[in-house]
Structure formats: C-alpha cells, structure tokens
N, C-alpha and C positions, 0 to 999 in steps of 0.2 A: 656448598651449593652455588655460591657466587662464582667460585673458580671454575666449576664445570660449565656454567652458563657462558662465561667469557670465552672459554676454549671453544665451546660450541659455535659461538658467533664468529670467532676468528677463522675457524675452519670452513664455515658456511659461505663466507663471502670474501675470500682473499683477493679475488680479482677486482673488487671494488676499491681495494686499498693499493693494488699494484698495477692495475690495468691501464693507467694513464699513458704509459709508454707504448701501448699497443694501438696504433692508429688503424682504423677500419680499412681493410684491403678492398679496393674496388673490384677485385676478382671474386669476392664473396657473393655468390649468386643469390643467396637469400635476401640480400639488400636491394634486389631489383624489383621495384614495385609493379613492373609489367607482368611478373609471374603471379600465378594464383597463390592465395594464402596457404593452401595445402602443400603445394610444391615447395614454397619457401620454407615452411616449417619442417618438411622432410629433410631438406638440405641442411637446415640449421641443426637439427637433432643429430645428424650424422657427424657434424663438426664438433659437437660438444663432448667434453670429458664426463666421466661418471660424476665427479664432484660438481660440475656445472649443472648437470641434470638435477641432482639432488637439491642444490640451492634454489632451483627454479620452482620446485614443488613444495617449498617450505617457507612460510611467511611469519614475520615477527610483528607482535604488537609494537606500535611506534610512539608510545607516550608513557610518561612516568606513572600513570594511574593503572598499574598492573595488579593482578591478584596475588602476586608474590614478589619477593625482592628480585628485581630484574632491571638491568641496564639496557635500554633500547638502543638499537643501532644508531650511530651518529648521522648516518646518511638518510635516515627517515625524516619525514616532515613533522614538525611539531603538531601534536594533537591528531596525528594520523591514526586511523584505525589499524593500518597494517602496512608492512613494507617487505618487498621481495627484492633482493639485490639484482642488479643487471649484470651483463657480461660485456664490458667495454671492448674487449678484443674481437668480439663477434658482432658488435653493433646493437646488442639487445639492451634496451633501457630498463631501469628499475621499474617496479610496480609500486606506485604510491596510492594507497587506498584511503577512502574517506566514507564514513557513514553519510547517508544521503536520502533518507526517506522523503523529506520535504525540502531539502536544501543541503548545502555543505555544512555538516554538523560538527559541533564540538560541545563538550559538556560545560555547564555553568561552573563546575568545580575547578576547571582549568585555570591556571595562573594567567594565561594570555589567550583566551578563546578567540577563535575567528568570529568576527561580526559579519554575518552574511544574511542574505535575503531568504525569508521563509515563505514557501507556498502554504496555502491552507493544508490541513491534514489530508491524507490520502482518501479517507472516506468522504471528505468534502469535495474533492475533485471528482470522485465518482458520482456525487450528487449533482454535478453539472450535466451529466449525460451528454457531454460534448467532447468527443475525441480530440478536436482541434485545440481545445483548452488544455487537455492533458499533454499533448505534444508540446505546446508553447511553454508550459511549466517545466517539462523535462528539458527542453532546450535551454531554458534559463539556468536550471541546476547544472547542466553540463558546462555551460559557459563559465559559471562561477567556479566550478571544479577546476577547469583548465586554468583560470586566472589564479587560483589558489595553489597550483602546483600538483594537483592530483589527477591521475589518469584512470583510476578505477573507482566507480561509485557503487556503494553497497545499497542500491535502491531497488525498486521493483517489487514491493510487498503485495502479494496477491492471495494470501491465505483467506479462505472463505469465512464469513462471519457465522459460524455455527453456534458460537457461545457469546451472547451479548455482553457478558461480564468480562470478556477478554481485555486485558490491559493494553494490548497493542492493536485493537480494532481500528483505532484512529489512523494507523499507518496503512491500513489495507483498503480494499475497494468494495466492500459489501458482500452480499450473500449469493449473488447469481453468477454462475460461471462465465456466461457471455459478457455481461456488463463489466465484471471485474477483469476478465482477460483482455478485453478491448481497451479499456481505460488505462490499465497498467502497461499494456503493450505499447500504447501510444506514448506514454511517459518515457519508457525505455528507449523507444525510437528517437525521441527528442534529445535525451541525454547523449546517446551515441552519435547523434549528428555532429557533435563537437570533437569527434575522434577520441571519445572517452568510452571505456568499457563499462557497461552496467550489468548488475546481476539481476536475476529474478529470485525471489525468496518467499518464504522459507520452506523448502521442499522436503517433506510435505506433511500435511495434517497437523501443523503447529498452530492449532486454533485456540489454545489457552496458555496462560503463563503459569498457572498453579502447577508446581512440580514439573515444569517444562523440561528440565534436564533429564528426567527419567521416565515420565509417564508413557505407558504403552498404549498406543491407539489401536483399537481393534476395528478393522473395516475390511469388507470383502472387496475383491478386485473389481467386480462390476459396479458396485456402489461408488468406489473411489474413482474409477474411470469416468463416471458420469457426474462427478461433483468437483471435489478439490483438484483432482488431476486434470480434469477438463479445463478448469480455470487456468491452471498452469500452462496447459497445452495451447490454449488460445493466446495467452500472453507471450509465449515463446514464438509462436507463429507470427504474431503481429509485430513484436518488438525485436526479435532475433537477438536476445541478450547474449553477450559474450560469455557469461558465466551463470551457473545455477548454484545458489547457496543452499546446501542441505541443512536440515533443521536439527534441533536439540533432541526432540522426543524420539521414542521408539515407535515403530510401526509393525504390528503383528509380531512383536518379539525382538526385532533387530533395530539397533539405533539407525536413524535416518542416514547418517554419514558412513555407515557400513552395511547398507541395505541393498543386497543384490537385486531384489525385485524393483525397488525404486530407481536405482542408479543405472544398473546394467540393462535390465529387461525393459522397463518402461521408457526411460529417458534416452538411452543411447541406442538400443536395438529397435524398439517399436517406433519412437519418434525420430530416430536418426539424428539426434542432436549432436552437432559438431563441436560445440564449445567445451568448456571444462567445468568440473564440479569443485567448488571450494567449500570448506566446512564453515559453519558458524563458529564464533569465537568460544572455544571450550567444548565443541561438539565432536571432536575426534577422540576415539577410545581405543584405538589399536593401530598397529602397523600393517601386518600381513593381511588380516581380514579387510581392513579399510581399503587398502590398495587393490586387492583382488576383486572387491565388490563394487568398485567404481569411483571412489574418492580420488581426485586428481591433485588437490592441493590442501595441505593442512594450514589453516589460517589462525593468526592471532596468538601464536605461542608467546608467553607461557600460560594462557588460559587453560590449556589442556594439562593433564597430569604429567605428560612426557612429550619430548620432541620426537614424536613417532615417525615423522617423515624426514628427519634429518639423519643422524648416524644410524638409528635402528633400521631405516629403510635401506640405506646403503649396505649395511650388513646383510639384510634380507636378500638384496639383489645379488651380492657377491656369493652368498650361499645358495642361491637359486630357489629360495622360498617365494620370491617374487620375480618372475621372469623379467629380464631387461627389456623385452619387447613391451611389457606392460608399462614400465617406467618410461620408455620412449613414447608410448601412446599418451601418457600423462603430460609429458613435456610438449609433445606435438600439439595437443589440444590447447594448452596455454599459449604457446608461441603463435599458433595459427590464429587464435583469437586476437592477439596483439597485432599481427599483420593485417587481419581483416578489418580492424577498426582504426588503423592508421597510427598506432602508437609509436611506430618506428619513424615514419615519415613526418609526423607532427608531434614532436616531443614536447612535454610540458617543462616549464622552468620554475625555479623557486621564485615566488613573488618578491619584488623589490620593496614593497611597502605593505603595511597592514591591510589597506583597502584593496590592494592588488589591482588598482586601476579600474575597478568595477563601476559600471554606470548604475548606481543604486536607484536613482530616480526612475530610469527606464524599467528596471526589474521590479520596482514597487508597483508600477502600472500593470505588469503582467500578473503579479500575484493578486492585485486588487480585482482584476477582471475575473480571475478564477473564483475569488471569494464571493463576488457579486452574483455569479451564476450558481454558486453552490448553496446559497441560503435558501432554505425551504420554508415557505409560508404554510404552517400547519393549521392555523385557525384564524379567522378574521370576521368576527361577529359584527354585523351591522356596518361593515366597512370601516372599522376603527382605523385601519391602515389603508393607504398612507396617511400620515398625520395631516389633519386638516389645517388650512391656513388660519382658521378661526381659533386654534388652540393658543392660549396665552401663557400657560404655565405647565411645565413638565417636570415631574419628579423622576429622577434616575436613581435607582436603588441597587446596591450590591455589585458583586463581581469585579471590583476595582475598575468599573467602567469609566471612572474619571481619569484614569491614567493609561489603560492599555487593554489588550485582549489576551486571552489564555492560550497556552500552547501545551502540547503533550510532552511527557518526560521520557527519558531513556536515551538510547543510542541515536535516535532520530532528532534529538534536540538541536535546533539551530539557535545559536546565541544572537540576540537582537543587536542591531546597530544602535549604539548608545547604551547598551546594557539593559537589564530588566528594571522597570520602574517600581517593582514590588519585591524588595529583597527579603531574604530570610523567612520564606513561607514554604511549608511542606517539609519533606525529608531533607536532612542535611546532606545525605549521600545518595548515590544512584538508587532510583531513577530521578531523584530530585537534585536540587531544589526546584520548586515550581517557578517557571519563567513566563513572564508576560512580554508581549511585543508592544513597543511604544507607539500605539495607534489608538488614541482614546475615542471610544464611541461618543462620549459626552462632548469632547472637544470638537469632534468632526460634526456632530449634529448642531452645535452652536453656530457653525459657519453657514448652515443651511436654513435655519429657522429664526424667526423673530421672537419666538416664545421664550419666556424666562425659564432657565434650567436651574434646578437645585439638586444636590447630590446628598445621599445618605448611604453609609457603608453597609447598612442592613444588620449590623451586629446587635443593635437595640431594636427589637421588633416593634415595640410600642412607638418609639420615635419614628420609625420608618412608616408605620401606619398613619401617624398624625400628619406627616409630610404628604403622604398619598391622599389623605382625605381633603387636604387643602389645595390640591392640584387638579388641573383639567384632565391630564392624562398621566399615567404612571408607566414607566418602563423598568421592569425588574430583570436583572441579569442573573440567571441560574447557571452556575458553573459546576462541571464534573471533571476534575483533573484525573487523568489516567496516565499510566506510565509502564514501560517495559518491566517485566519481572514480577508484577503484581496484578491480580484481578480484582474487580470490584466485588464487594460483599453482596450487593443487591443492585437493583436498577433505580433506586431512589436517588435524588440529588443529596449529596452528603451535607453534613454540618447543619442540619435542621433547616435547609433552604426551602423545603416544601412547606414548612410551617410559616416561614417568612412570606412566601408567595400567597399562601392562604389568607394571612392576616391583612396583607396589602390589598388583595382583591376584595376582601370583605369591606375594607375602608373605601375603596373606589373600584367599581366594576370595570371602569375604562383602564384596565391594566393590560399592558403588553409584556409578555415574557420572552426574553431573548435567551436562548439556550446555547451555551458553549460546552459541548460534550464530546466525548470520544466515541459515542455510539448511542444506541437507544436508551431512553430512560422512561420510567412510568411518570404519570402526571396526575396525582390525586386531586389537584386543584383545577384541572382542565375545564370543567363546566362553569367555573366561577370567574375565569379571566376572559378578556375580550379578544385577545390575539396572541398567537405563539409563532415565533420565528426560531427555526433550528439553524444556528450559525456555525456549528461545529467548532474547530479551532481554526480561525480564519486567516492566520498568517500575518506577515509584516504590515500589511495595509488593511487589516481586518476591521479596524474601527471606522475607517472611511466607507468600507463596503456596507457595514451594518447601518450606518447613518444614512447612506444614500437609498437603501431599501426602505428604511423607516419613513424617510421624507418623501419617497415616491420618485426620486430621480432615476431609480432603477426599479423595474418591474420584476419581482421575484420569479425565477424560472427553475429553481432547483427542484429535484424530485428525489424521494428517498431511495437510496440504494440498499436499504435494509428495512425489514419489518420491525415496527415498534410494538412489542408485546404489551398486552393489558396487564399481565402479571407474570411472575416467574413460573406459576403453575402451568402455563401454556407451553413451556419449553420441553424439548425431549429429555432434558436433565434438569429438573427444578433445583436440585442440589448439585453443586459443582463437584465433579469427580476428581480423585487424585489428590485430595488435600492432605499433604504429608507435613504435619507440624512437628514431627519427630525427626531426629537426626539418625535414627536407627536405619542403617543401610538396607537391612532385610525388608523392612516395611516399605521403604522408599521404592525398592526394586519391584515390589508387588503392585505399586500404584498403576491403575489402568483406567481407561474410559472406553466405552463401547459406542462407536459411531454407527454401528449397524442398526441401532435403534431407529434412527431416521434414514440411514443409508444415504441415498442421493437426494432425498426430500429435504433439502436445506432451506430454511427461511420461509418464504411465502409458500413454498411447496408443502412444507410440514403443516402450515396453518390451513391450507386448502384440504390436505389429506385428512386432517383431524376436525375440520369444520370449526376451527377456532376463529373468533372475531378479534382481530388485533386492535390495538389502540390506533395505529396508523399503518396502512398497508404499504408494502413495497411499491415503489413507483409513484406514491402519492405526493401531491404538492399543489398549492393554490396559486393563483395569479391575481393581479389587479385588473386583468382583462378576462375575457371569456373566449372559448374556442369551440368550433364545430368540426367534427370529423366526417368526411364525405368520400364517396366514390371508391369504397373498398373493393378490390379485386385480387384474386390470387390464382396462380397456375403453376403446374410443375415446371421446373427449370433446372436442367442438368440433373444433379442428384438431389436437389432441394426444392424449395418453393420460392417463387418471386411474388412479392406482395406490393401492390400499388394503392395509394390513397392520397387524399388531399386534406389539408387543414386550413380552416378559415378563421381569421381573427374577427369575432363578432362583437368585440368590445369597443371602448372609446379611446383606448390608448394602445400603443405598440407593445408587443411582448413576445415571449418565446414559449412555444408549446412543445411538448414531447409526446409524439404519437407512438404508443407502445403496442407492439404486435406480439400476441400470445398465441400459442398453438397447442392443440389437444388432439389426442388420438380418440376418435369416436368409439372405437372398439375397446379402449382402455389398455391395460397392460403396462402402463408407465409407473414410475415411482410416485407420481402425483397427478392431479387432474390436468395441469397445464404447465407450460414452460415459456419463458421469454424467448421469442424467436428473433427479435431485432427491434429497432426503434429509429426514429428520425426526429431531430430537434430542429424546429423551424423558427426563424426570427421574422415576425410578420408585423407590418404596420396595421393600424386600425382599418378593418374592412378588407384587408388583403388576404389572398390565399396562396398556398404553396403546395407543390406536388412532391411526393416522396416515393421512393422505391426501396424496398427492403428485401435482401436475399437471406432466406433462412438456411443455415448450414445443415447439411444432411445429418450430422451428429445430433442435432436438436430434434430430429424426427424419428430417431431410431433408439434401439436398446443395445447396449454393448454386450457382445457375446465373448466371454473369457476364453472359451475353448478354441475358437477360431481367430480370436483377436480381430474381430470385425464388428461393424455396426449393422444391425439387422433392421431394415425398415419394412414393416408389415404392409401387405396390400390392404387397401381400404380407404375410408374417408377420414380426412383430418379437418378439424374445425379451426379456422384462422379468425381471431378476434382482434379488434382494434379498440383500445381503451386508454384511459389516462392513469390507470394504476392497476395492480394485480387484484385489488379489492373492489374496483368499480364495475358497475354494470357495463357490458360492452357497448360501445358506440355503434358498432356494426360487426357482423359476422358473415363468413362465407365458408363453404365447404369445398375441399379440394380432394380429388380422388387420385391416389398414388398406386402404382404397381409395386409389387414386392421387389426389393433390391437389397444388395449387400454392398457396403463400402468399406474400405480398409480402415485401419486404426486411425489414420490421419484424415478421414472423411473424403477420401479420393477414390476414384476408379470403381465405377459400378460393376457389379458382377451379375 
C-alpha cells in the first residue's frame, strides 16, 4: 500500500520536483492580468498536458493525521487541510488549503498547531444580524490565511439549522435562508478580499452529523429550492465563493458529490455558477459517475477509499469513459477561479515565523466586536443586568469562567494563542479535545467592577449553592460543547448543569446564567433565574465581550438566528433519524431522513405552521434600552417590494435595534404563514431615530415552480409587518397589492 501511494504521489506532481528550471515565459498569455479569467483559463488549459490536468483536479491531505498510513507531500504546509501541486513551467501556483470556519484552523492534537485568532462561532456572527461585522470577520480570517501561507479557505458554512441537535450548528448561520445567505455571503466576501479563495459548504442538506457519511436525505425539488438551496443561492450571489464544497450525505439516493441534480442541474446550469466543486474530505465515491455528474476536484486523499481522480480518471479519459472536454471543464473552473481571485498575481509565501507577523491585538479587537454584538439577552427580570454599582459581591460558578471561554470542536477548531488553559478535557481524539480560549470572563469582569469576585467550579453543587447564598449576585456559566461528527443526545445542558443552575437559583434568585452553546438548549430553570445571556462560542476575546455586556459597557444587541424549542416534541423529528450504531453496511446504506415532513417550513416557519409556542422565538433579543418602530410603508418595486420605516431609541442609553420585516401572502398558499423579508440594524443614541429601507427579494414573495424552473408570484395582497422577532406582536403592518408575475430561477427578469 505504501509503495503504491508513493508512486501515485511521484507521478502526480513531477513538475513540482523538476519545474524549477522552467522560467515562466512572458509570451504565455494566461499570465496577462488584463485578460478575463475565462480567457486566461481557456488558454492555460490548452497549454497543459493530460498529466498536468489530472494533477490539478486531485488534492492530497497535507498533515500526518490521516485515516490510513500515508506520507503527505513535502511541499504541503504543515497542518494544512489539503494540497494541490502547482505547475511552475506554466506559472500556476500550488493550492494550499486550510480549514477556516471561524479562523485559520488546526487541531489540538497537532504537534505544532498554528496559534491563530478565532472569531465567535458562525451562529454567533449570524446573531449579530450585522453584515458589516460578518465581512470584517471574514477579512480577518483571509488576512491570517495569507500570513499563514494558505490561499484557499474551507469556510462559508451555510447549512440550515433544521436539526437543533446537529453537532456542527455552531459553524453555520441559523435557520432562515435570507439571514444565513447574507451573513455567510458577507464573510466569504471578506475572506476573498485578501486574494484568497473561499468555499461555501456543505452542499447540500448536510444538516446533521449522525451517520453523515451515508444518510439519504429525502426532499422534493420545490421544498429544497425554497429552503436549504435558497440559502446556498443567496450566499453564492452575495459572496461569489470560488468553490462549492459538496457534502457527505446522499440526497434522494445519490451521494452529494456525484449528484447530477445538485451539481449539474441546480448549481451549474440553473444558477450558472462559474467556479468549481470540490469534495468534502472522504465524500468522493467514484471516478466516472462523480466526474460526469459535476464534481471538479477530489479533495483530501486518502480520506476516500481510492484516488478516484488520479490514475483512474486519467484512464477513464484515455478510454473515453470521461470525455476530455469534461476534464478540460474541470480544470478551467479551478484555474479560472484562481485567476479571478488573484492567486497568481498575489502568491502566498511560507511564513518565516510561527506568528507569521500577524497583528494579534488588532485582530482580537475585530473578534471582540463580533462577540459583543452576538450576545443575546434572553431574560432580564427587574433589570438585574447590567450589574448595579451597588453590588459588592459576585459569585462566579462553573464553565471554567475563571480561565477562558469555550469553543466548538472538529475541523473548524482554531488553536488559541498561548494554548488552551483547560487541558485534557473531553474526547482525546477528533473532534476533541475540548479547547478554551484564554479570555477569562471572571478576569475581565474584575477589571470593570469594584465588587468582590469568588469562583466555584460547580462540581460540588452544595458548595456552589452556599457560595451563591452568601453573594449579592451569582453568575453561572452553562456550557454545551459540540463538535463535528457527533450530534447532541438532547437539548439539555450536559453533565447535570441544569441541576446546578436550579440549586444555585434556589439559593439566590439574583442568578444570571451565561450560556456558551453550539445552538438552542432547553431551560428547565428559566422561571427561577433573574437573567440569561446567550454568548454562544465567543472566540478569542469572548471573556472581555461577556464581561462588558454584564457590566453595561456594551448594550446587548444580538438577536436569535434560530428558534429555541420548548422541548424536543415540538420538532419535525423528535427522535433523530439515521442513528446507525451498527457497522453492518446494509443497515447503514438504508439510513435515511425525510425532510419533506417540514419541507421549506424550517425553524420559525414550522413553529408558526404548527402553532407551537417556542421557548424563545427566532429574531428575539432584549436590550438595556427600548425602541419604537414608526412610519412603516411599503410599495411594489421592480419585481419585489420596497419597505421603509424608522426606529426610535426611547430609552436612556444608546443601543442597537434590529427592525425585522416579515411578509405574508394574504391568500395563503405558502409553506408557512410568514417569511423573513429583510431587516435593518440601527445604532442609535438615546432619543435618536434612524430611517431604514429594506428591499424584499421577489423569491421571498413567490413559490418555486419545478416544471418551469421559475418563481411564481400570485396576484393579490401581501401583508408586510414590522416586528422585533418572529414571535412578537407586529409593531406595525401594511398591505401591498401585487400583480401576478413570474421571475426566473435567479429572481430576475419579470415575465
């Protein structure tokens, strides 16, 4: 096996070993940046040999932590997710890939992990409802990627939160197609502003981790186009990612990375996507079917069972099972993307030092700003927060809040500067161990308050309750660690933390709960505590962000990007589908889940449809101030609706409000009673007002018609409402009359 792998590597990138003598010829027209990326890619492909084309569509895992005995290419970067050799004689640089959900990622099990800046989790950034924050965070990631020697970032997670127990929800952007697409699209735009390629992933319907490698997702075209695929479409339109990463799971029978419907029909034909499709690591299952059905690059070998796009693909092309025109298209899509994003004109270099000259202080401020806007105030009984100046003693309990803040596990793991302050916790192997960032909420709060702080780790519930009883205020940290490849068993806080919070609140009702979770959790203790903050996984500077919100230096402005259920019984699937605890391949292959149960009615739409009362509604979030919504008006504009309104800060301190616009068809016929049509976040001083204009995309007013591949907007009245959450009574409503119209699959061109 080792001998075959070594021969495979040697044949795949001989030019990397011998190409130094081939200086780039100035007559090579594809190196002229004045030409379009398409023209340059066409010219380059014509100049490439068959072997050079094959090596461009085949990527190697580039670290020693591989699933089988494998020697990674020496030219790859240490701890890189993947490596594709370049072609020096043609001036084409290598592709150095890094995991990048919230920053330049390396695993804690690495011998010398990169210590880099971590943004808050993706769901936290979505909770800011601030596209500018998402762009700034993406730009930071792209900057550190370039400094670290990587030119491709495996970022852009936009899978909808259909399943609250999903172990990777923390990487994504919630349950609504518009919010998720806009926020992730802006992060992608930020990353690629550094002449770095970003992906969007995981395409598509990879909404749970249980049996993720085989589970068959059943969903109709219309439901998919109006939910998960619409989120992907919005993200692609907004961010223009260079690559789409196809998912592990099957969709209506076929694996996502050899799914003609997803890759050829929807992505490349209907959406006219010009970039390339790369597989997830271990998601390639064939050579000829995968190539013909739309996969452009096999990633992360040897995670797959075979090197499908290496020698087998070459043989398939030679024997005409795969037309060479298809191989040319694969290579053109990859190289066109490299030209379009400036990888040739702005090459990355191997960093000279471990810190790569990164301005960590400046980047810490970026991630802190994100975390501060992401924190959601869920409850604040009798104004317990912000902490009053009269508070003399504060008990801080649990969550390792004395040393750091929690992060999510798996391929998105960013290793902290200085290492994790909590060693040897959680799984020893992937997706663990559990990593904390060195930003202590307790330490940061001590800088801001004159109150005496005392810490208890919460392991002895009785001792924690005694400390609580003797303190003016109690702050309990409730942690839910989530990671790639595993789903949560339920929505309760693990390790009997609910019982700890209950006991502490009984001892002192002035209890504040700070949640660090990967997504929604239930709260059996909610009625007994004074305040609740959802801090998510708050990143490198999360402790400072939490402390500033607790103390009142920051007015919380986060809004939930996801519905918090009251119980599992409210979900479309109270019991998680596809749980394959056996290794019997026949049983595993039969594992499936039916997304047609809710169809496009994901999240708050399902709760509206079924008249379920959630624990907390989508879009919900409190403030230390108060706001009034005024002057709502709406009118037809183009193929959509233009909405105008104003927000006034009626409180005594400055703060940020999120005016949320929902739209309903008065005649009905939609998947749910209402949809999010847009929003505006306003930063207002006390007493100040701000004006907002929101354009509702026509696809959010229509129903997708699979037969014609168009969106049908019915004639009639549409109710536009302004509210501060999906569950709140409207602050104002207005009706708009629309004529019947049809727009194409991309929301353009009225018929």
